[in-house]
N, C-alpha and C positions, 0 to 999 in steps of 0.2 A: 484323632483326625487332624491332619495338618492344617495350618492357617490358610494355605492356598485354597483348600476345599471349602472352608467357610466363606472365603472371599468370593468364590465363584457362585456360591448359592445365595449370597446376601441379597436381601430385598432393599430397594432404595429407601433411605430414611431409617433403616434399622441398624443398630451397632454392628460393626464389621464382624465381630466374633460371636454374634448371637446365632445359635444353631436353628435351622428351620424346623418347624413342627409339622410333621406329616399327619394330616387328618385321618389317614388310613391306619395309623398305628397308635392314635391316642386312645385313652380309656373312654370309649364312646358312651358306655352306660353312665359313668360319672358325669360326663359332659352333657348328656341328654337331660339329666335331672336339673343341672344348673341352667340349661337353656329354658326349660319349662318354668323354673323359678324366676328367671329374668323376665320372661313374658308376663308372669303374674305381677311383678313389680311395675312394669310399664303399664299394665292394665289398671292397676290401682291409681296410677298417676292421672288417668283419665277420669276418675270418679269426681273429683272436685270440679273439673272442667265441665262435665255433664251437668252437675248440679247448678253451676253458674249459668250455663246456657238455658237450663229449664226455667230459671228465674228471669233471665233476660228476655227470652222468647216464649213467655208464658202463653199457652193457648196455640202454639205452633209446633206440635210434636214432630211432624215430618222434617221441618227445618232443623230442629234440635238434633234429630237422628243423623241427618246428613252432615251437619256441622261437626258433631262428635267424630264421625268417620273421617271427614276431611282433616280435622286437626290431628287426629291419631296418625293418619298417613303422613301429614306434614312433619310431625314430631319424629317419626322413624326415619323419614327421608333426610331431613336436615341433620339429625344427630349422626346417622350412619354415613352420610356423605362427608361430614366434617371430620369425624374421628373414628368411624367404623363401629361405634358403640352407642347404644341408647344408655340411659341411666341404669336400667336393669342389667344390661350386658356388662357395663363397667363395674357394677357391684359384684358380678360373678366372674370377672376377668375373661369375658368372651368378646370376640371381635368378628365383624363381617369383612371378608377379604375375597379376592378372586381366587380361583382354584390354584393358581401358581403362587399364592401368598402375597401378591402385590395389592396395594390399595384399590378398592373398587371405585370407579368414577361415578359422577352424578347420573349418567344415563343408565348404568348398570343398577345402581341403587334405586333409581326411579322405577325401573322394570320390576325389581324385587319388591318394592313397596306397593305398586299397583296390584300385583298378583297376591298380595296379602289378603285382599278381599276374597279371593277364591280359597286360599288356605284357611281362612277364618271360618268358613262355612261349617255349620253343625259343631260349634264350639271347638274349632281348630281340628276337627276330625279329618278333614281333607288333607291338611298339612301334615298331620301325624302319620297318616297312611302313606303319603308320598315319601316321608322321611324313612319309613320302614322299608319301602320298596327300593329306595336308592342305596340301601346298604350302609356301609361304614361312613360314607360321606354325609349322610343324614341331610340331604337337600330337600327342602320343601319345593312346591311349585315355583315360588318366587326365586329361589336359588337356581333352579334349573333354567328359568328364563333369563336370569342375569349372569349365569356362570359364576356364582359365588358359593362360599361355604361359611359356616360359623365354626370358629375354632378357639381353643384356649390361647389367650395372648395378653400378657400384661407388660409387654415391652414398650419402650419409647416409640412413638408413632409419628410418621410424616404423612399427612393426608394427601389425597389426590389433588391435582391442580384445581383452584377455585373455578366455579362455573356459574354463569348467570341463571342456570336452571335451578340453582339452590333457592332462588327467590321466585322464579317464574312458576314452577310447579305448585308450591303451596298457595300462591295467589290464585292460580287457576282452579285448584281443587276447592278452596273456600268460596270463591265466587260462584262456582258451579253448584255447590251445596246451597248457597243462599237463593240462587235462581230456581233450581228445581224444587227446593223446599217451599218457596213462595207459590209455585204453580200447583203443588200437590197438597198443600195444607188445606183443610176445610176453611172455606171463606166465611167470615162472620156475617151474620144476618143483620142488615140495617133496618131499624124499626120504621114502619110506614108512617107517613105524615097524616094519614086520615084519622080523625079523632075517634070515629066509631071503631075502626079496626084496632086502634090502640086499646080501647076498652076490652075487645076480644082477647088481645094479648095479655092483658092484666088478669083476665079469668084463667088463662092458661098458666100464668105465673102462680096464682093461688092453688091451682091443681098440683103444681110442682112442690109447693110448700106442704100441702096435705100429704103427698107421697113421702116427702122427707121426714114428716113427723111420725110416720109409722115406726113402731119399735120392733127390733128383731127382723126376721125375714117376713116381709109382707106377703100375705096370701094372694092368690090369683083373684079370689072373690073381693078382697079389699080394694085391690087396684081397679077391678072392674067397676065397683061401686063409685069410686072417686071419678072415674072416667065418665060415668053416666051423670054424675052431679055436674061435671064440667059442661057436658052437652046441654043440660037443662039451664045452666046459668047463662050460656050464650043465647039460648032461645028467649030467655027472660029479659035480655037487654032491650032498650027502646029501639024501635024500627030504624034501620039505616036510611040515610037521606041521599048521599052521593052515589052515583053509579058505581064507583070503585068499591064503596062499602057494601052495596047490594050484592055485587058479584062476589066480593070477598066472603061475606056471610054465607052465601050459597055454597061456595067451595068448602069452607070450613065445616059446615054442618054435613055436607055430603060425605066428607072423609071421616068425620066423627061417627056418623051413622054406620059407615062401613067398618070402622074399628070396633064399635060396640056390638054390631051384629056378629062379627067374626068371634069376638070374645064370648058372646052368649052361646054361639054354636059349640065352641070348645068346652064351655062349662056343661052344656047339655050332654055332649058326648061323654064327658068324664063321669057324669052322674049315672049314665046307663052302662058304663063300662065295668068289667070285673076288676080292673086295676086302674082306678081313677088317676093315681099319681103318674103312671106310665103314659096314660092318655094325654094328660096335661103336658108332660115333657115332650111327647111326640108332636103335639099340635101347636105348641107355642111358637116354633119357627114360622108357621103360617101367619100368625098374628104379627110377629116381628116384621115380616116382609110387607104386610099391609101398612104398618106404622112407618116403615122407612119411606114408602111411597108418599104417605101423608106428610111426613116431615119435609120432603122435597117441595111439595106444593105450598106448605105453610111458609117455608123460607122464601119462595118466590113471591108470596104476598107481603113479605116484610114483617113477619110475626116471629121474632126470635124465640119466645117462650113456647109458642105453639109448635115450633119446629123441633122442640126437644121433648119428644114423646117417650 
């Protein structure tokens, strides 16, 4: 091939005599496996990030989930905009480029990155199916949206012009993760100031300790017995004085009776059933539903331990 032909096909920033790589003629099977391995490497890099966030935002699982997603998107966006490669792709000599082989700009990489959320559904099944459908170009949904491909490329690289989007998008994604995480995370229950209701909450705390002390798989009857003891302990407390305590005691005992009654009905049904185990499994969701309603009422009363049934 004459030098003039190379010059005509050259990509800006690539040595003049570097032949262009046509993704339609590459060894796609070999490249596919390297692309999968590169994805695994990038995924492993997120593990310490997730662990650090779990420690930093302990008790806020939704915020942690959103932040891991936002940081993962930011990592791919910044790396692929800057040099067309994440660390995983660099390890496997792969690069994200436009279909004509030129560097993909920040807007294209941003589109590719956002659509990663769709591609990643069902453990990247959506992305894999799209890559099969698009044939030899192996474009996932993000590639189709951005007009990009992933190809083998270890040549010197001149990135696309710098863009303020390189900073704006990561900041927006992380800020959105913090905002929506704070809105969707379960709110901690603040302990009531009423002295009597604090005693009620301590009784609930003792019930939690009793449940935790059970060895192995606690039986339904054991848990029912502990719940009945909790109800009796609340009844044995000195009479409440303040209107708040009188109302709170009434609400707590009302829901405790409802829970104990539902549990007793389930036990009775199991005893008269030909298959007690199946009956317990089928009826337990009904008890859980009642307990969830009770937890919401206990939280509203400012009883954090009673709200953890």
